Structure formats: C-alpha cells, structure tokens
C-alpha positions in Angstrom: 121.2 106.5 87.8 119.5 103.6 86.4 120.6 100.6 88.3 122.6 98.6 85.9 123.2 95.4 88.2 121.5 92.2 87.7 122.0 89.7 90.4 122.4 86.3 89.8 120.4 84.2 92.0 122.9 81.2 91.8 121.8 79.8 95.0 121.3 76.1 96.1 117.2 76.3 95.8 114.4 78.1 94.7 113.0 79.3 98.2 116.9 80.4 99.1 116.8 82.0 95.5 113.3 83.8 96.5 114.1 85.0 99.8 117.7 86.5 98.5 115.7 88.3 95.9 113.6 89.5 98.5 116.2 91.0 100.5 117.9 92.2 97.5 114.9 94.0 95.2 115.4 97.5 96.8 119.0 97.7 95.5 118.9 95.6 92.4 118.1 96.8 88.9 116.5 92.8 88.2 117.4 89.2 88.9 118.8 86.4 86.8 117.2 83.0 86.7 119.0 80.4 85.2 118.3 77.0 83.6 118.8 75.3 87.0 116.5 76.8 88.6 114.4 77.2 85.9 114.1 73.1 85.3 113.7 73.1 88.8 110.9 75.4 89.8 109.9 76.9 86.4 107.3 79.7 86.3 107.1 79.6 90.0 110.1 81.5 90.7 109.5 83.8 87.9 106.0 84.9 89.6 107.6 85.1 92.8 110.1 87.6 91.7 107.5 89.6 89.6 105.1 89.6 92.0 107.6 91.9 94.1 108.0 93.7 90.8 111.4 92.6 89.9 112.5 92.6 86.4 113.6 88.8 85.3 116.4 87.8 83.2 115.6 84.4 82.5 118.5 82.9 80.9 118.4 79.1 79.8 120.7 79.9 76.8 117.9 78.2 74.3 119.4 76.5 71.3 117.1 74.6 69.1 115.4 74.4 65.7 113.5 77.9 64.6 109.9 77.2 65.7 111.2 75.6 69.4 113.2 79.0 69.7 110.3 80.7 68.5 107.6 79.3 70.9 110.5 80.0 73.6 110.2 83.6 72.6 106.2 83.6 73.2 106.4 81.7 76.4 108.8 84.2 78.1 106.0 86.9 77.0 103.2 85.3 78.6 105.6 84.6 81.6 106.0 88.7 81.6 110.4 88.2 82.0 112.1 91.3 80.4 114.8 89.3 79.0 115.5 85.8 77.3 118.6 84.5 76.4 119.2 82.0 73.3 122.6 81.2 71.8 123.4 83.3 68.6 125.1 79.9 66.9 121.8 78.4 66.4 121.9 80.4 63.4 120.2 83.5 61.8 116.9 82.0 61.3 116.6 80.5 64.4 117.5 84.3 66.2 114.8 86.0 63.6 112.2 83.5 64.8 112.6 84.2 68.3 113.1 88.1 68.1 110.0 88.0 66.1 107.7 85.5 67.7 108.8 87.7 71.5 107.3 91.0 69.3 104.4 89.4 68.0 103.2 87.8 71.6 103.7 91.2 73.2 101.8 92.6 70.7 98.7 90.9 70.9 98.9 90.4 74.8 99.6 94.2 75.2 103.1 93.9 76.8 106.7 95.1 76.2 108.5 92.8 74.2 111.0 91.3 76.3 114.8 91.9 75.3 115.8 88.7 73.2 119.7 88.6 74.2 122.1 86.6 71.9 124.8 84.9 73.8 128.2 84.6 71.6 131.0 83.1 73.3 130.6 81.5 76.8 132.7 83.6 79.4 134.3 80.3 80.7 135.6 79.7 76.9 139.0 80.8 76.1 140.9 79.9 72.6 141.9 76.7 73.5 138.6 75.5 74.3 137.5 77.1 71.4 139.5 75.1 69.0 138.4 72.0 70.6 134.9 72.8 69.8 135.9 73.3 66.3 135.4 77.0 66.3 137.6 79.9 65.1 140.3 80.0 68.2 140.6 84.0 68.2 137.5 84.3 70.7 137.3 88.1 69.6 136.7 87.2 66.1 134.4 84.6 67.2 132.5 87.1 69.2 132.3 89.5 66.5 131.2 87.3 63.8 128.4 86.2 65.9 127.3 89.7 67.1 127.2 90.8 63.3 125.0 88.0 62.5 122.5 88.7 65.4 122.3 92.2 64.7 121.4 91.4 61.1 118.7 88.9 62.4 117.2 91.8 63.9 118.4 91.1 67.4 118.6 94.1 70.2 120.6 92.8 73.0 123.6 90.6 73.4 125.3 88.6 76.3 129.1 89.3 76.2 132.4 89.0 78.1 133.5 92.2 79.6 136.4 92.0 77.1 134.7 92.1 74.1 132.7 95.1 75.0 135.1 98.3 73.7 135.3 95.9 70.1 131.5 95.6 70.1 130.6 98.9 71.2 132.6 99.9 67.7 131.1 97.5 65.8 127.2 97.0 66.9 124.8 100.0 66.6 124.6 102.4 70.1 120.9 101.1 70.7 122.4 97.5 71.2 121.9 96.8 74.8 124.8 94.8 76.1 124.5 92.1 79.0 127.6 91.5 80.5 128.2 88.5 83.3 132.3 87.9 84.5 132.0 90.8 86.3 134.3 90.1 89.7 134.8 92.7 92.5 138.9 93.1 93.0 139.1 90.8 96.3 137.2 88.2 94.6 139.6 84.8 94.2 139.7 83.3 90.3 137.1 81.0 89.4 135.8 79.5 85.9 134.7 83.1 84.5 138.0 83.7 82.6 137.3 86.8 80.8 136.2 88.9 83.4 136.4 93.3 84.8 135.3 95.5 87.6 131.7 96.6 87.6 133.0 99.9 86.7 135.5 98.9 84.4 132.7 97.2 82.5 130.2 99.9 82.4 132.9 102.3 81.4 133.8 99.8 78.4 130.1 100.0 77.1 128.0 97.1 79.3 124.3 98.4 79.4 123.7 95.8 82.5 125.9 93.8 84.7 125.3 90.4 85.7 126.6 90.2 89.4 126.5 86.6 91.3 129.0 85.4 93.5 130.5 88.7 94.9 126.8 89.4 96.4 125.3 86.1 96.8 128.3 84.8 98.3 128.9 87.7 100.8 128.6 87.7 104.3 125.7 90.3 103.9 124.6 90.4 100.2 122.6 93.5 100.6 125.4 95.2 102.1 127.5 94.3 99.1 125.1 94.7 96.3 125.1 98.2 97.9 128.5 98.7 98.0 129.2 97.4 94.5 126.6 100.3 93.3 127.8 103.3 95.3 131.6 102.2 93.5 129.6 103.0 90.2 128.8 106.3 90.7 
C-alpha cells in the first residue's frame, strides 16, 4: 500500500524539523512544510528534506493576484516540491494561473509538475466564523462551491476537511487528489481543528493523502506513533 501519511513538521525550529524529518522519512509518505518554517528557513529546509529523498508538500496557502501566484507555482517547480497549496478563494483566474505556470515550468525543466492544491475552507472555521467573514455559513455548501470552481479551473487536487470528503468524492472527478488535514487519533484531545476524523475513517471517506501533525510530532516516540498509525490503515 502506498503510504498516504504526510507528516506536518510543525515543530518550533527548522533544525528540529530537519531532525524529525530524518527520523520519520522511512515511515512517511511525505512531509508538510508550512508558512512559518518556509518564512524562517526558506529553500534550506525544503532542500534538506529533498536531499533525503522525501516528497514535500509546501503549504503556504498562497493568495494573491494571478501573476504573483503564477510565479509562486514556477518557484515551486524550481524548488522541486511535490505539492503547493493556494487559496481557491483567490478566484478562477488566480487558480488557472498557478496550475498553468507549474505545468509550463515543469515541462521546461524536465520535472514532474507539482500538484497544485486548492484550499477550500480552513479546518478551524465553522459556520459562525464563515458568517463573520461574510461567506455562506453552510460549510459544506461553501466547500462544494469552491471545489467546483477549482475543478473547472483545471486543478488536480484540493485540501479539504475530512467531513467534506464523502460529498466531494460524489461531485469532483475521481482523479482529483484530496489532501486532508484535521486528522486525529482517537485518544487525542480537542484542539483548534474542529472538523476531524481518524486516519482510517478519512481514507474510507475518500482521502488520497492524510496530513498528520500533533498525533505524531507531539508523541513521546514520534516514529512509533507514525508506525502505529500506518499499521492501523491496513
């Protein structure tokens, strides 16, 4: 079975992230590098993990005018990352620009194009928060609207909450890759991820990839925790 676990390297420093990544590389399908570490360490942390052969999900949630986001897509190709996130709420033209730039840059450099992933609704947002932002307070409807727009704009992947997986699998093409944060093991306490499922539940619901952070990096033995989660999926 392909390892679907993407470990979120959301630890305090880049050095800790590289150490943790080295420990977990044999039992992980890839690593998520968020905006905090990329801002502080930039290409160094990406290069360090790619040097170990680890696939990278760069997760800055880019949201800007189409030209700027297109340049971010091209930069992701040069960094040799495998996934890059953008906010679908930036609009159809922005989404198209990111995907097209990534495809064209990859062709010129002879690389495999990174998977540009559209972020629909953040997992920390509920109906109250969406209303305060002036969006449709129905989370599922807002996710569906943004996902359909992303698909029409040519995206091949989405970031979505586990609880939207089943509906999205019924509305987007089967080839659409769904990358799912908000994954929690049953023993984990509540936190700011409000729409969560266990790893096995999320896979059964249609997730392609599982982004798992605290249940692994917060464990007393992160490698054992990752191995335990992977075994639970079989």
